[in-house]
N, C-alpha and C positions, 0 to 999 in steps of 0.2 A: 397459520402457517407453522409448520414443525420443522426444526432443525434435524440434521442427522442425529445428533445426541439425543434429541427428544424421542426420534422415532426408535433408536437402540434401546432406549430404557423402557419404552411404552409397548415394543412388540418382542415378546420372548423368542420368536422363531428367528429373529434377526441376531441374537445373542448365542443362539445354539452352537454355531460353528466355533465360538470361542471358549466353550467349556474345556477345561483340561488344559488350556494354553496360558502360558505366562504372559501378562499384558503389561505394556507400558503406555503411558499417556503423555503426548505432547500437547501442551495447553498454555493458555495466558488468562489475564484477568477477565477478558469477555468470553470464556469458555464456560457458559452457564446455561441452566436448563430454563424452560419458560418460566419457572418460579424462582430463578435466580440462584439456584444451587450450584456452586462450582462443579464442573464435570469430574474432577478428582474424587470429590465427596460423594457425588452421585453414583459414580461408577462403582467406588469402594462399597457403597451400601447394597450391590447386587450380590447375593450370597454365591452365586454360581461362577462369579468372575474373579480371577485371581490376579490382582494388581502387584507387581513386583518392582516397578520403577516408574519414575515421571521424569519428564524433561520440560525445561523451559527455554524458550527462544529469547530474542533480544527484548529486554525490559524484565525478564523472569517470569517464572510460573505464576506468581501472584502479583506481579507488577511492581518490583522493588526499585527499580531504577529509573529516574526522570529523564535523563538526557540521553543522546545518541553517545556513542563511543565509551559508555560506562559499563563495564562487565559484571556479569553476576557470578557468584560462586556456586559450586556445588554444595548440598547440605543434605540433612537426614530430616525427613518429615516424622515428627514425633506422633502425629495424630494417626497416621496410617502405617508407621513403620517402615517405610520404604526410601531409598535414595532418590534425590532429585538432581538430576545431572543438568548442567547449564551448557547450552548450545551458543552461548554469546559470552564466552569467557577464554580460558586457555585454549579451548577447542571451539570449532563452529561446526565441525562433523562429528558424528558420534565415533568414539574410539571402540575398538575390539572389546575392551572390558564393559563399556556400556552396553554394547549390542549382546554381550552374554547374558544380561540380566532379564531378557525378555524373548518371546517367540512372535508376538504380534504387537505392533506399534499402532496405537490409535491416535489419530491426529485431530484435534479439535480446535482449529485456529480461526477468528474473525479476522478476515482480509479487508483491505480498502480498495482493492480493484486497481492498484498501482503497481506497475513494474517495480519500482524503487523499493516497496515495502518489503522489508528484510524477511518476513514470515514466509514468502513464497521462495525464497532462495533457501531457507532452511528446510522447506517441503522438498525441493529438489535434492538437497544433500541427503536427507534421510532416505529418500527412495533410492539413491545411488548405493548407500551403505547397506540397505536392506537387500538390494540386488546382489551385491558382493558376498553376503554373508548368509543368504537364504532365509531372510527374515520376510514376514508378511507386514504389509501396511494397509490400515483401514483409514480412509478419510471419512470423518463426520462432516457432511457439507453444511456450509452456511451461506447467507445471502451475500452477494457482491452489493455493497450498499450504493454504489454509483451506477448500477444496472449494466445495461448492455452496450452503451456508446463506446466507440473505438477513436483514440486520438492519439498522435504523436509518431515521432519517428522510430522505427524498429532498431533495436540494439544491433550495432554492426559486429562482424565476427572478430575476436580478439579484444573485445570490450567488456567481457564478462567480468563480474565482480560480485561482491556480496550484496550489492544494491542492483545487479544486473544478472538475473538468473538465466537468461537466454533469449532468443531473437523474438522479443515481444514489444510491442509498441507501448508507450507510457500508460494509456489507459486501455486495458486489454478486454475488459467485458466478460470475463469468466468467473466462475466460482472456483473456490479452492479444490473442489472434487473434479471438476472439469480441467482445471490447471494440472491436477496430477495425472490424468489420462493424457493430456497434451505432453508432459514431461516423458512418460513412459514411451510414447510414440517418437517423439522427437530425438531422444537420446538412446532410443532402442534398448530401453532397460527390462532385463529378464527378472521381473519382480512379481510377487503375489500381490496385487492391488485389488482391494474392495472399496467401493465408495458407497456409503449409506446416503442416498439421495434425500433431499428435502421433500416435503409434502406441502402443497399449496403456495409455492414461491411465485410471484407473479412480477417479473422484473420490469414490465412496462406499464404497470398499474400506478396511476396517479394516488394520492401525492408523494408517495415515497420513491417511485421508480427505482425499485431495487431493495430498498429498506421498508419493512412492514410497518409503517408509522400506524401507532394505535394498537398494535399487536405485540410489539416487543419494546422493552426497555434498551436503551441505548447505554452499554458499557463501554468505557475506554479501552479499545484494544491495545493501546500504547498511550503513554501518559498525556502526550499532546494531540490526541485524537478525541476531543470531548463531546462531538456531535456529528450529525449528519451533514451540516453546513460545511465543516472542516472537510469531511470526506469528499464532498463534491468539489471542493476548490483545490485539493490536495494534489492531483495530476498535474497542475501548474505551479501552485505555490511551493510544492517540494524543491522546485529548482532554485529558490531563494537560499537553500541550505548551501548552495555552492557560490553564493554572492557575499557581498559585504552588507546588503540590506538586511534589516531584521525581518524575519517572517512571523513575528509576533510572539516567539518564544518568550516567556517571562511577563505575558499579559493573559488575560481571561479568554483570549479569541486567538489561539496560535494557528498559524497556517491559514487563516482567513484574512489576513492583512499584511501589507508590506510597507516599509518606509525606513528612514534614517534622519538623523538630526539635521543635515544639509541638503535634504530633498525638498524641492519646491513642488509640492504634490499637485497643485493647481495647474502648473505649466506642464507637469507630466501628463495629466489626464487630458489635457487639450491636445498634446502632441499625439498621444495614443488615438484620440478620435481624429485626428487629421490623417494619421497613417492607416487607419482602419480601412480594410478592403471594402467594407460595406459602404464606405462613403462613395465610392465610384459607381455604385449601381451595377457593377458586373459581378460581384461577388458577394457571398455571405459575410455578415459582419462577424469579426472575431470578439466583439464586445457584446454580442447578444445574450438574452437568457438570464441576465443578472442586473443588479444595480451596483454601480461603483460609487463610493462616497469618500470625499476626501475627509481625513480624520487626523487626530494626534493621539500619541500613546506614549507610554514610558515604561520599558520593559524592567522587571525587576531583577532579572538575571539574564545571561546569554548575551548577544549582540547588543551593543549600546545601551547596557544596563545603566539605570539611572539617568539617562538622557530624555528629553523630549524629542520624540520622533515625529515627523510629518510624513504622512503616507495615505494609503488608500486601502479601504476595506472593500472585500467582495460580498455582497449580499445575495444569498441563494435561498432564503428560507421563506420568503413570501410567495405563495402560489399564485399571486397576480403579476409578479414580476419574473418569477423562475421559469424558464421554459428548458425542460429536459434536454430535448433534441437539439436546440439551438446553442446551448451553454457549452463552450469549448474553452476548459480552463488553461490547458497547455498553450494554445494560440495566444489567449489573454496575456498571460504572464510573458510569454516571448515578445508580444508587442510592447509591453511595459520596459523590458530590456532595451528594445529597439528605440523606443521613444527617449529613454534616458540617454542612450549613446548618441542619439542626434542632438539632443539638448546640450550635453555634456561630453564631448568626445573623448576627454581624458580622465572621466569619472573611473576611480578604482574599482570597477564593478566586481570583478572576478576574485573570489577569496582562495588564495593558495595556503593550504593547511592539511595535515593528514586527515583523510576522510575514510571511514569504515575500512580500516587496515590497509588503505592504499596511500603511499606516499610519494610516488613519482608522476602521478597524472592529476590534473586539475579536477576537482569535485564536480564543477558543472559539467565536464565531459563525461565522467563516471555516470552522473545522474541521467544523462541524456543517451549514454550508450555510444557515444561517438563525439568528436569536436564539431560536428556539422551545426548544431544549434548556436554555438559560441561564436563559430566562424561566420556565420548568417549575421549575427548581431553586430560583430565588429566590423564587417565590409560595409563600408559608406555607400557602395553602389548597390547592395543587396536590398531588394524589396519584399514586402511581404507575399507577393506572388511567386516568388523565387521558393520561400520556405514552404509556402502551401503546396507547390507542384511536388517538392520531395515527400512531404507527409502525406498528400493524398495517394501517392503511388503505395507507400508503406501500408497506409490504413486499408486500401482496397485489397491488397494481397493478404492482409492479416484476417479481413472479414472472411474471405473464402477458406484460408487456412483453418480457422477456428470451427467452421460449420460442422464439421463431423464430431466435435467434441461438445456441443451444446446439448445439455440434458433437459432444459426446461423451456 
């Protein structure tokens, strides 16, 4: 399997249109070659390429910031003698001065296949800026590590934010290159866009189902994305960021588990199983495709730091238990919220705090692209079938909408 970066470096004819043009690179720590050389260093080593600037998204070009909402500064790269601009600092869209430093922006970002992951919002922003200023954008495509499944509610109009780039479901099933083409079509952008496709990516192949296990090393695209298990659970566990429950930040398994000091994990699991539509025999299980294990953990930082939490870990790494098509992390996490609300109606579940530059709307609503998920959880009369009906309609519509953009 070759990424877009690998192909650009290996095939001189792909690089030929870049000769004589000033290039900038938007990248992060996982932007590496097959041999783990960072994209900035690998591209700078090509004598015919003229790198004049670089950009870093959230967490930085080299991965300097650990937590969300921690901005990165601009700086000067002493090795390559170019400015490095932050797109997660004072500005989140490139300024006119930044755009004046290049003719073509190369985008090489490993995504996680989830709408809320801010790298795709940054992709939209740079495409829009390039369209306004007559700049070209080349996306060097990479795998979507969670493959093609689609899940979750579509972001509603008016709910766009830095964690909501457009009317996508939570798990969109596209690569970054495919998303770039969708952005151009969806928002009618007049921009010179080139996508260097991957070679040999097989999103339906076991055991990786999107991630080429045995062929590529996993590098954290962001500090709390340490492995494929996290990526698989993330379309559901990311919702924990909008709650008072710990998502495991401050542990070695972030976004694969959840809990709190006052949580009765055993009772929660029992209630989740009782509520699971699969128990009726008339619907698919929302808990299928994984193993849920009661556990204890003590975060060293972030929510509930230094306190023993009782919770649940989602296990998706064992091929004997992980079922790619059956595993639905967004529904699983939604069911956990519903079960907790049933057990403890007054539990202070929703966390009210400034979230990704938003101060007036609840984080859980920004994460889901509308209040619909939260309202379903808080409505004592609402059933899993009610949420499923909303989500299934959105998912079916997206499967049709995305069809023309699939490249693999």
